[in-house]
N, CA, C and O atoms as a Tinker XYZ file with bonds, in Angstrom:
   400  protein
     1  N     19.174000    5.454000   28.904000    73     2
     2  CA    19.945000    4.308000   29.032000    64     1     3
     3  C     19.525000    2.381000   29.136000    63     2     4     5
     4  O     18.861000    1.771000   29.974000    81     3
     5  N     19.999000    2.066000   28.333000    73     3     6
     6  CA    19.165000    0.537000   28.624000    64     5     7
     7  C     20.691000   -0.512000   29.061000    63     6     8     9
     8  O     21.802000   -0.600000   28.540000    81     7
     9  N     20.224000   -0.996000   29.930000    73     7    10
    10  CA    21.409000   -2.253000   30.359000    64     9    11
    11  C     21.067000   -3.851000   29.779000    63    10    12    13
    12  O     20.036000   -4.522000   29.729000    81    11
    13  N     22.176000   -4.033000   29.463000    73    11    14
    14  CA    22.046000   -5.764000   29.144000    64    13    15
    15  C     22.500000   -6.354000   29.682000    63    14    16    17
    16  O     23.393000   -5.862000   30.371000    81    15
    17  N     22.285000   -7.618000   29.773000    73    15    18
    18  CA    23.477000   -8.652000   30.964000    64    17    19
    19  C     23.373000   -9.990000   29.428000    63    18    20    21
    20  O     22.451000  -10.310000   28.677000    81    19
    21  N     24.362000  -10.292000   29.514000    73    19    22
    22  CA    24.654000  -11.208000   28.626000    64    21    23
    23  C     25.512000  -12.551000   29.132000    63    22    24    25
    24  O     25.986000  -12.305000   30.241000    81    23
    25  N     25.770000  -13.537000   28.793000    73    23    26
    26  CA    26.457000  -14.627000   29.219000    64    25    27
    27  C     27.039000  -15.226000   27.828000    63    26    28    29
    28  O     26.313000  -15.488000   26.868000    81    27
    29  N     28.749000  -15.447000   27.851000    73    27    30
    30  CA    29.320000  -15.649000   26.731000    64    29    31
    31  C     28.945000  -17.270000   26.657000    63    30    32    33
    32  O     28.743000  -17.974000   27.648000    81    31
    33  N     28.886000  -17.789000   25.029000    73    31    34
    34  CA    28.566000  -18.910000   24.926000    64    33    35
    35  C     29.654000  -19.926000   24.801000    63    34    36    37
    36  O     30.798000  -19.560000   25.071000    81    35
    37  N     29.463000  -21.026000   24.465000    73    35    38
    38  CA    30.451000  -22.175000   24.355000    64    37    39
    39  C     31.344000  -21.207000   22.759000    63    38    40    41
    40  O     32.540000  -20.947000   22.893000    81    39
    41  N     30.826000  -20.904000   21.791000    73    39    42
    42  CA    31.657000  -20.090000   20.651000    64    41    43
    43  C     32.757000  -19.412000   21.202000    63    42    44    45
    44  O     33.780000  -19.320000   20.523000    81    43
    45  N     32.699000  -18.835000   22.524000    73    43    46
    46  CA    33.403000  -18.064000   22.996000    64    45    47
    47  C     34.611000  -19.035000   23.488000    63    46    48    49
    48  O     35.527000  -18.355000   23.949000    81    47
    49  N     34.801000  -20.043000   23.513000    73    47    50
    50  CA    35.750000  -20.949000   24.011000    64    49    51
    51  C     35.875000  -20.382000   25.728000    63    50    52    53
    52  O     34.899000  -20.307000   26.473000    81    51
    53  N     37.301000  -20.020000   26.124000    73    51    54
    54  CA    37.722000  -19.769000   27.246000    64    53    55
    55  C     36.857000  -19.174000   28.318000    63    54    56    57
    56  O     36.868000  -19.329000   29.539000    81    55
    57  N     36.141000  -18.486000   27.567000    73    55    58
    58  CA    35.063000  -16.672000   27.872000    64    57    59
    59  C     33.418000  -17.644000   28.293000    63    58    60    61
    60  O     32.503000  -17.229000   29.004000    81    59
    61  N     33.490000  -18.820000   27.665000    73    59    62
    62  CA    32.018000  -19.361000   27.817000    64    61    63
    63  C     31.440000  -19.449000   29.429000    63    62    64    65
    64  O     32.092000  -19.882000   30.379000    81    63
    65  N     30.301000  -19.019000   29.470000    73    63    66
    66  CA    29.846000  -19.315000   31.052000    64    65    67
    67  C     30.317000  -17.742000   31.909000    63    66    68    69
    68  O     29.836000  -17.633000   33.037000    81    67
    69  N     31.001000  -16.845000   31.532000    73    67    70
    70  CA    31.111000  -15.720000   32.014000    64    69    71
    71  C     30.356000  -14.282000   31.493000    63    70    72    73
    72  O     30.359000  -13.841000   30.343000    81    71
    73  N     29.626000  -13.612000   32.850000    73    71    74
    74  CA    28.609000  -12.842000   32.389000    64    73    75
    75  C     28.900000  -11.515000   32.568000    63    74    76    77
    76  O     29.445000  -11.074000   33.579000    81    75
    77  N     28.377000  -10.518000   31.128000    73    75    78
    78  CA    28.800000   -9.110000   31.273000    64    77    79
    79  C     27.588000   -8.066000   31.257000    63    78    80    81
    80  O     26.431000   -8.246000   31.638000    81    79
    81  N     28.071000   -7.129000   30.809000    73    79    82
    82  CA    26.737000   -6.446000   30.965000    64    81    83
    83  C     27.434000   -5.173000   30.275000    63    82    84    85
    84  O     28.552000   -4.715000   30.509000    81    83
    85  N     26.306000   -4.657000   29.213000    73    83    86
    86  CA    27.040000   -3.210000   28.025000    64    85    87
    87  C     25.227000   -2.649000   28.367000    63    86    88    89
    88  O     24.185000   -3.296000   28.467000    81    87
    89  N     25.487000   -1.385000   28.452000    73    87    90
    90  CA    24.599000   -0.177000   28.463000    64    89    91
    91  C     24.938000    0.543000   27.353000    63    90    92    93
    92  O     25.999000    1.138000   27.164000    81    91
    93  N     23.700000    0.440000   26.400000    73    91    94
    94  CA    23.267000    1.098000   25.353000    64    93    95
    95  C     22.351000    2.362000   25.800000    63    94    96    97
    96  O     21.736000    2.644000   26.828000    81    95
    97  N     22.591000    3.121000   24.287000    73    95    98
    98  CA    21.748000    4.730000   24.638000    64    97    99
    99  C     19.915000    4.081000   24.557000    63    98   100   101
   100  O     19.078000    4.704000   25.210000    81    99
   101  N     19.542000    3.046000   23.864000    73    99   102
   102  CA    17.888000    2.741000   23.915000    64   101   103
   103  C     18.147000    1.141000   23.393000    63   102   104   105
   104  O     19.053000    0.508000   22.850000    81   103
   105  N     16.738000    0.884000   23.918000    73   103   106
   106  CA    16.587000   -0.460000   23.364000    64   105   107
   107  C     16.383000   -0.886000   21.751000    63   106   108   109
   108  O     16.352000   -2.065000   21.399000    81   107
   109  N     16.265000    0.119000   20.927000    73   107   110
   110  CA    16.813000    0.409000   19.447000    64   109   111
   111  C     17.842000    0.148000   18.994000    63   110   112   113
   112  O     18.159000   -0.444000   17.963000    81   111
   113  N     18.495000    0.678000   19.915000    73   111   114
   114  CA    20.190000    0.719000   19.655000    64   113   115
   115  C     20.549000   -0.705000   19.981000    63   114   116   117
   116  O     21.325000   -1.260000   19.203000    81   115
   117  N     20.184000   -1.252000   20.824000    73   115   118
   118  CA    20.596000   -2.768000   21.345000    64   117   119
   119  C     19.971000   -3.434000   20.202000    63   118   120   121
   120  O     20.708000   -4.365000   19.879000    81   119
   121  N     18.798000   -3.366000   19.343000    73   119   122
   122  CA    17.897000   -3.925000   18.818000    64   121   123
   123  C     19.192000   -4.054000   16.955000    63   122   124   125
   124  O     19.523000   -4.827000   16.055000    81   123
   125  N     19.316000   -3.182000   17.279000    73   123   126
   126  CA    20.421000   -2.755000   16.075000    64   125   127
   127  C     21.911000   -3.217000   15.929000    63   126   128   129
   128  O     22.440000   -3.464000   14.845000    81   127
   129  N     22.561000   -3.311000   17.229000    73   127   130
   130  CA    23.605000   -3.825000   17.452000    64   129   131
   131  C     23.405000   -5.316000   17.813000    63   130   132   133
   132  O     24.527000   -5.807000   17.933000    81   131
   133  N     22.412000   -6.272000   18.043000    73   131   134
   134  CA    22.381000   -7.485000   18.528000    64   133   135
   135  C     22.150000   -8.275000   17.302000    63   134   136   137
   136  O     21.046000   -8.345000   16.762000    81   135
   137  N     23.316000   -8.926000   16.831000    73   135   138
   138  CA    22.898000   -9.450000   15.306000    64   137   139
   139  C     23.117000  -10.749000   15.505000    63   138   140   141
   140  O     23.193000  -11.166000   16.661000    81   139
   141  N     23.240000  -11.514000   14.537000    73   139   142
   142  CA    23.350000  -13.312000   14.774000    64   141   143
   143  C     24.727000  -13.386000   15.133000    63   142   144   145
   144  O     24.922000  -14.081000   16.130000    81   143
   145  N     25.848000  -12.822000   14.561000    73   143   146
   146  CA    26.918000  -12.922000   15.035000    64   145   147
   147  C     27.133000  -12.608000   16.810000    63   146   148   149
   148  O     27.923000  -13.240000   17.512000    81   147
   149  N     26.326000  -11.607000   17.250000    73   147   150
   150  CA    26.465000  -11.704000   18.696000    64   149   151
   151  C     25.650000  -12.641000   19.204000    63   150   152   153
   152  O     26.162000  -13.338000   20.080000    81   151
   153  N     24.596000  -12.855000   18.934000    73   151   154
   154  CA    23.891000  -14.481000   19.437000    64   153   155
   155  C     24.254000  -15.158000   19.319000    63   154   156   157
   156  O     23.720000  -16.074000   19.943000    81   155
   157  N     25.590000  -15.606000   18.404000    73   155   158
   158  CA    26.059000  -16.766000   18.699000    64   157   159
   159  C     27.179000  -16.842000   19.856000    63   158   160   161
   160  O     27.440000  -17.886000   20.454000    81   159
   161  N     27.817000  -15.589000   20.099000    73   159   162
   162  CA    28.585000  -15.700000   21.194000    64   161   163
   163  C     28.125000  -14.581000   22.690000    63   162   164   165
   164  O     28.821000  -14.449000   23.697000    81   163
   165  N     27.107000  -14.065000   22.486000    73   163   166
   166  CA    26.654000  -13.829000   23.735000    64   165   167
   167  C     24.820000  -13.788000   23.996000    63   166   168   169
   168  O     23.905000  -13.067000   23.600000    81   167
   169  N     24.934000  -14.893000   24.808000    73   167   170
   170  CA    23.611000  -15.251000   25.271000    64   169   171
   171  C     22.568000  -13.882000   26.091000    63   170   172   173
   172  O     23.124000  -13.228000   26.973000    81   171
   173  N     21.598000  -13.663000   25.848000    73   171   174
   174  CA    21.228000  -12.324000   26.298000    64   173   175
   175  C     20.465000  -12.905000   27.595000    63   174   176   177
   176  O     19.612000  -13.781000   27.448000    81   175
   177  N     20.867000  -12.282000   29.163000    73   175   178
   178  CA    20.247000  -12.914000   30.375000    64   177   179
   179  C     19.028000  -12.040000   31.250000    63   178   180   181
   180  O     18.194000  -12.468000   32.048000    81   179
   181  N     19.286000  -10.632000   30.755000    73   179   182
   182  CA    18.442000   -9.451000   30.608000    64   181   183
   183  C     18.972000   -8.519000   30.646000    63   182   184   185
   184  O     20.041000   -8.001000   30.966000    81   183
   185  N     17.266000   -8.193000   29.929000    73   183   186
   186  CA    17.618000   -6.468000   29.256000    64   185   187
   187  C     16.704000   -5.769000   30.047000    63   186   188   189
   188  O     15.854000   -6.244000   30.801000    81   187
   189  N     17.058000   -4.104000   29.708000    73   187   190
   190  CA    16.603000   -3.451000   30.464000    64   189   191
   191  C     16.552000   -3.278000   31.598000    63   190   192   193
   192  O     15.453000   -2.952000   32.047000    81   191
   193  N     17.546000   -3.399000   32.414000    73   191   194
   194  CA    17.308000   -3.851000   33.924000    64   193   195
   195  C     18.505000   -2.673000   34.497000    63   194   196   197
   196  O     19.430000   -2.289000   33.782000    81   195
   197  N     18.319000   -2.287000   35.656000    73   195   198
   198  CA    19.261000   -1.456000   36.126000    64   197   199
   199  C     20.383000   -2.097000   36.579000    63   198   200   201
   200  O     20.549000   -3.310000   36.705000    81   199
   201  N     21.543000   -0.730000   36.942000    73   199   202
   202  CA    23.214000   -1.439000   36.872000    64   201   203
   203  C     23.170000   -2.478000   38.143000    63   202   204   205
   204  O     23.794000   -3.539000   38.149000    81   203
   205  N     22.277000   -1.981000   39.300000    73   203   206
   206  CA    22.702000   -3.148000   40.288000    64   205   207
   207  C     22.136000   -4.237000   40.148000    63   206   208   209
   208  O     22.365000   -5.071000   41.024000    81   207
   209  N     21.153000   -4.642000   38.950000    73   207   210
   210  CA    20.835000   -5.611000   38.739000    64   209   211
   211  C     22.295000   -6.393000   37.768000    63   210   212   213
   212  O     22.679000   -7.562000   37.806000    81   211
   213  N     22.732000   -5.462000   37.124000    73   211   214
   214  CA    23.395000   -6.250000   36.109000    64   213   215
   215  C     25.020000   -6.561000   36.747000    63   214   216   217
   216  O     25.945000   -7.194000   36.238000    81   215
   217  N     24.933000   -5.859000   38.023000    73   215   218
   218  CA    26.214000   -6.211000   38.686000    64   217   219
   219  C     25.657000   -7.280000   39.114000    63   218   220   221
   220  O     26.679000   -7.939000   38.924000    81   219
   221  N     24.658000   -8.337000   39.686000    73   219   222
   222  CA    24.595000   -8.945000   40.530000    64   221   223
   223  C     24.511000  -10.022000   40.056000    63   222   224   225
   224  O     24.744000  -11.027000   40.727000    81   223
   225  N     24.041000  -10.084000   38.365000    73   223   226
   226  CA    24.130000  -11.137000   37.480000    64   225   227
   227  C     25.927000  -10.978000   36.879000    63   226   228   229
   228  O     26.417000  -11.925000   36.263000    81   227
   229  N     26.358000  -10.315000   37.021000    73   227   230
   230  CA    27.837000  -10.318000   36.776000    64   229   231
   231  C     28.884000  -11.488000   37.708000    63   230   232   233
   232  O     29.596000  -12.461000   37.457000    81   231
   233  N     28.445000  -10.676000   38.922000    73   231   234
   234  CA    28.702000  -11.976000   40.310000    64   233   235
   235  C     28.427000  -13.404000   39.811000    63   234   236   237
   236  O     29.324000  -14.247000   39.795000    81   235
   237  N     27.270000  -13.643000   39.436000    73   235   238
   238  CA    26.845000  -15.283000   39.539000    64   237   239
   239  C     28.128000  -15.640000   38.470000    63   238   240   241
   240  O     28.484000  -16.818000   38.499000    81   239
   241  N     28.687000  -14.950000   37.749000    73   239   242
   242  CA    29.731000  -16.084000   37.327000    64   241   243
   243  C     30.105000  -16.961000   37.729000    63   242   244   245
   244  O     30.391000  -16.675000   38.891000    81   243
   245  N     30.372000  -18.148000   37.521000    73   243   246
   246  CA    31.033000  -18.982000   38.232000    64   245   247
   247  C     32.252000  -19.080000   38.399000    63   246   248   249
   248  O     32.796000  -18.766000   37.340000    81   247
   249  N     33.287000  -19.457000   39.475000    73   247   250
   250  CA    34.465000  -19.181000   39.670000    64   249   251
   251  C     35.124000  -19.941000   38.501000    63   250   252   253
   252  O     35.756000  -19.394000   37.597000    81   251
   253  N     34.886000  -21.372000   38.634000    73   251   254
   254  CA    35.426000  -21.776000   37.523000    64   253   255
   255  C     35.900000  -21.049000   36.279000    63   254   256   257
   256  O     36.997000  -20.808000   35.773000    81   255
   257  N     34.518000  -20.773000   35.964000    73   255   258
   258  CA    34.660000  -19.763000   33.997000    64   257   259
   259  C     35.888000  -18.395000   34.484000    63   258   260   261
   260  O     36.737000  -18.090000   33.647000    81   259
   261  N     35.870000  -17.658000   35.864000    73   259   262
   262  CA    36.920000  -16.631000   35.973000    64   261   263
   263  C     38.230000  -17.222000   35.619000    63   262   264   265
   264  O     39.039000  -16.669000   34.874000    81   263
   265  N     38.425000  -18.515000   36.257000    73   263   266
   266  CA    40.072000  -18.779000   36.474000    64   265   267
   267  C     39.780000  -19.239000   35.611000    63   266   268   269
   268  O     39.787000  -18.156000   35.026000    81   267
   269  N     39.406000  -20.090000   34.655000    73   267   270
   270  CA    39.274000  -20.850000   32.820000    64   269   271
   271  C     39.681000  -19.413000   32.308000    63   270   272   273
   272  O     40.848000  -19.353000   31.921000    81   271
   273  N     39.149000  -18.561000   32.250000    73   271   274
   274  CA    39.726000  -16.959000   31.577000    64   273   275
   275  C     41.016000  -16.516000   31.927000    63   274   276   277
   276  O     41.770000  -16.073000   31.061000    81   275
   277  N     41.502000  -16.627000   33.685000    73   275   278
   278  CA    42.559000  -16.068000   33.952000    64   277   279
   279  C     43.616000  -16.873000   33.383000    63   278   280   281
   280  O     44.598000  -16.264000   32.958000    81   279
   281  N     43.583000  -18.467000   33.277000    73   279   282
   282  CA    45.003000  -19.212000   32.678000    64   281   283
   283  C     45.039000  -18.751000   31.246000    63   282   284   285
   284  O     46.117000  -18.687000   30.656000    81   283
   285  N     43.709000  -18.369000   30.560000    73   283   286
   286  CA    43.718000  -18.072000   29.324000    64   285   287
   287  C     44.387000  -16.952000   29.012000    63   286   288   289
   288  O     45.391000  -16.925000   28.299000    81   287
   289  N     44.099000  -16.433000   29.295000    73   287   290
   290  CA    45.002000  -15.101000   29.545000    64   289   291
   291  C     46.572000  -14.838000   29.511000    63   290   292   293
   292  O     47.278000  -14.039000   28.896000    81   291
   293  N     46.888000  -16.135000   30.696000    73   291   294
   294  CA    48.162000  -15.896000   30.859000    64   293   295
   295  C     48.816000  -16.459000   29.891000    63   294   296   297
   296  O     49.981000  -16.083000   29.762000    81   295
   297  N     48.374000  -17.353000   29.070000    73   295   298
   298  CA    48.880000  -18.430000   28.382000    64   297   299
   299  C     48.919000  -17.985000   26.665000    63   298   300   301
   300  O     48.053000  -17.572000   25.893000    81   299
   301  N     50.672000  -18.362000   26.493000    73   299   302
   302  CA    51.011000  -18.036000   25.053000    64   301   303
   303  C     50.102000  -18.865000   24.281000    63   302   304   305
   304  O     50.310000  -20.065000   24.457000    81   303
   305  N     49.101000  -18.575000   23.432000    73   303   306
   306  CA    48.738000  -19.096000   22.321000    64   305   307
   307  C     49.531000  -20.335000   21.366000    63   306   308   309
   308  O     49.121000  -21.443000   21.021000    81   307
   309  N     50.956000  -19.571000   21.084000    73   307   310
   310  CA    51.602000  -20.437000   20.239000    64   309   311
   311  C     52.532000  -21.604000   20.884000    63   310   312   313
   312  O     52.659000  -22.636000   20.225000    81   311
   313  N     53.223000  -21.487000   22.208000    73   311   314
   314  CA    53.829000  -22.333000   22.910000    64   313   315
   315  C     53.027000  -23.280000   23.975000    63   314   316   317
   316  O     53.159000  -24.463000   24.290000    81   315
   317  N     52.145000  -22.247000   24.387000    73   315   318
   318  CA    50.993000  -23.473000   25.330000    64   317   319
   319  C     51.513000  -23.330000   26.749000    63   318   320   321
   320  O     51.173000  -24.084000   27.661000    81   319
   321  N     52.554000  -22.082000   26.910000    73   319   322
   322  CA    53.428000  -21.794000   28.061000    64   321   323
   323  C     52.629000  -20.861000   28.668000    63   322   324   325
   324  O     52.434000  -19.829000   28.026000    81   323
   325  N     51.992000  -20.993000   30.011000    73   323   326
   326  CA    51.617000  -20.090000   31.155000    64   325   327
   327  C     52.684000  -19.157000   31.798000    63   326   328   329
   328  O     53.452000  -19.521000   32.688000    81   327
   329  N     52.651000  -18.069000   31.316000    73   327   330
   330  CA    52.876000  -16.847000   32.311000    64   329   331
   331  C     52.681000  -16.770000   33.484000    63   330   332   333
   332  O     51.660000  -16.135000   33.751000    81   331
   333  N     53.510000  -17.345000   34.764000    73   331   334
   334  CA    53.051000  -17.154000   35.982000    64   333   335
   335  C     52.719000  -15.583000   36.513000    63   334   336   337
   336  O     51.858000  -15.390000   37.371000    81   335
   337  N     53.364000  -14.670000   36.013000    73   335   338
   338  CA    53.309000  -13.535000   36.213000    64   337   339
   339  C     52.057000  -13.118000   36.110000    63   338   340   341
   340  O     51.270000  -12.992000   37.048000    81   339
   341  N     51.837000  -12.881000   34.896000    73   339   342
   342  CA    50.695000  -12.501000   34.110000    64   341   343
   343  C     49.416000  -13.311000   34.824000    63   342   344   345
   344  O     48.353000  -12.693000   34.758000    81   343
   345  N     49.374000  -14.561000   35.472000    73   343   346
   346  CA    48.563000  -15.350000   36.034000    64   345   347
   347  C     48.134000  -14.894000   37.278000    63   346   348   349
   348  O     46.953000  -14.802000   37.614000    81   347
   349  N     49.215000  -14.575000   38.038000    73   347   350
   350  CA    49.223000  -13.704000   39.422000    64   349   351
   351  C     48.228000  -12.245000   39.184000    63   350   352   353
   352  O     47.389000  -11.734000   39.925000    81   351
   353  N     48.650000  -11.909000   38.037000    73   351   354
   354  CA    47.662000  -10.581000   37.967000    64   353   355
   355  C     46.318000  -10.941000   37.411000    63   354   356   357
   356  O     45.329000  -10.317000   37.797000    81   355
   357  N     46.247000  -11.596000   36.812000    73   355   358
   358  CA    44.860000  -12.488000   36.655000    64   357   359
   359  C     43.976000  -12.276000   37.874000    63   358   360   361
   360  O     42.998000  -11.539000   37.999000    81   359
   361  N     44.603000  -13.170000   38.814000    73   359   362
   362  CA    44.448000  -13.495000   40.276000    64   361   363
   363  C     43.941000  -12.258000   40.732000    63   362   364   365
   364  O     42.778000  -11.872000   40.612000    81   363
   365  N     44.991000  -11.590000   41.324000    73   363   366
   366  CA    44.637000  -10.216000   41.591000    64   365   367
   367  C     43.331000   -9.488000   41.087000    63   366   368   369
   368  O     42.327000   -9.022000   41.626000    81   367
   369  N     43.721000   -9.586000   40.041000    73   367   370
   370  CA    42.257000   -8.971000   39.320000    64   369   371
   371  C     41.082000   -9.204000   40.060000    63   370   372   373
   372  O     40.494000   -8.358000   40.734000    81   371
   373  N     40.764000  -10.372000   39.912000    73   371   374
   374  CA    39.987000  -11.177000   40.577000    64   373   375
   375  C     39.381000  -11.181000   42.212000    63   374   376   377
   376  O     38.326000  -11.530000   42.743000    81   375
   377  N     40.959000  -10.461000   42.773000    73   375   378
   378  CA    40.787000  -10.532000   44.208000    64   377   379
   379  C     40.077000   -8.987000   44.139000    63   378   380   381
   380  O     39.529000   -8.594000   45.168000    81   379
   381  N     40.079000   -8.363000   43.292000    73   379   382
   382  CA    39.631000   -7.027000   43.395000    64   381   383
   383  C     38.389000   -6.858000   43.348000    63   382   384   385
   384  O     37.620000   -6.331000   44.152000    81   383
   385  N     38.181000   -7.459000   42.096000    73   383   386
   386  CA    36.735000   -7.697000   41.726000    64   385   387
   387  C     35.345000   -8.438000   43.302000    63   386   388   389
   388  O     34.125000   -8.487000   43.453000    81   387
   389  N     36.601000   -8.850000   44.093000    73   387   390
   390  CA    35.484000   -9.596000   45.539000    64   389   391
   391  C     35.303000  -10.831000   44.695000    63   390   392   393
   392  O     34.085000  -11.002000   44.737000    81   391
   393  N     35.835000  -11.825000   43.928000    73   391   394
   394  CA    35.289000  -12.889000   43.882000    64   393   395
   395  C     35.768000  -14.164000   44.272000    63   394   396   397
   396  O     35.325000  -15.303000   44.130000    81   395
   397  N     36.815000  -13.676000   44.815000    73   395   398
   398  CA    37.406000  -14.713000   45.542000    64   397   399
   399  C     39.009000  -14.047000   46.209000    63   398   400
   400  O     39.737000  -14.764000   46.894000    81   399
């Protein structure tokens, strides 16, 4: 298994700055997957690292980035109205992750 940690770029809008990770079968699989399109949206911050390292890197996502995503996920893109119930669920998800 080959773990790669990413940080979303400004191209992803509300998700910029959020760190994630993905496990690939091999470095070769990752190299084939990581196209120019992915490079525009996801910056590699670590390759070939342990699950523990990936978890630590994702925990370094700034709280402001996580809150921006929570607000984005709970806002109707057509009306601009925020669904307070969904926003509350997004906040509960952040609490479960232990980031707030």
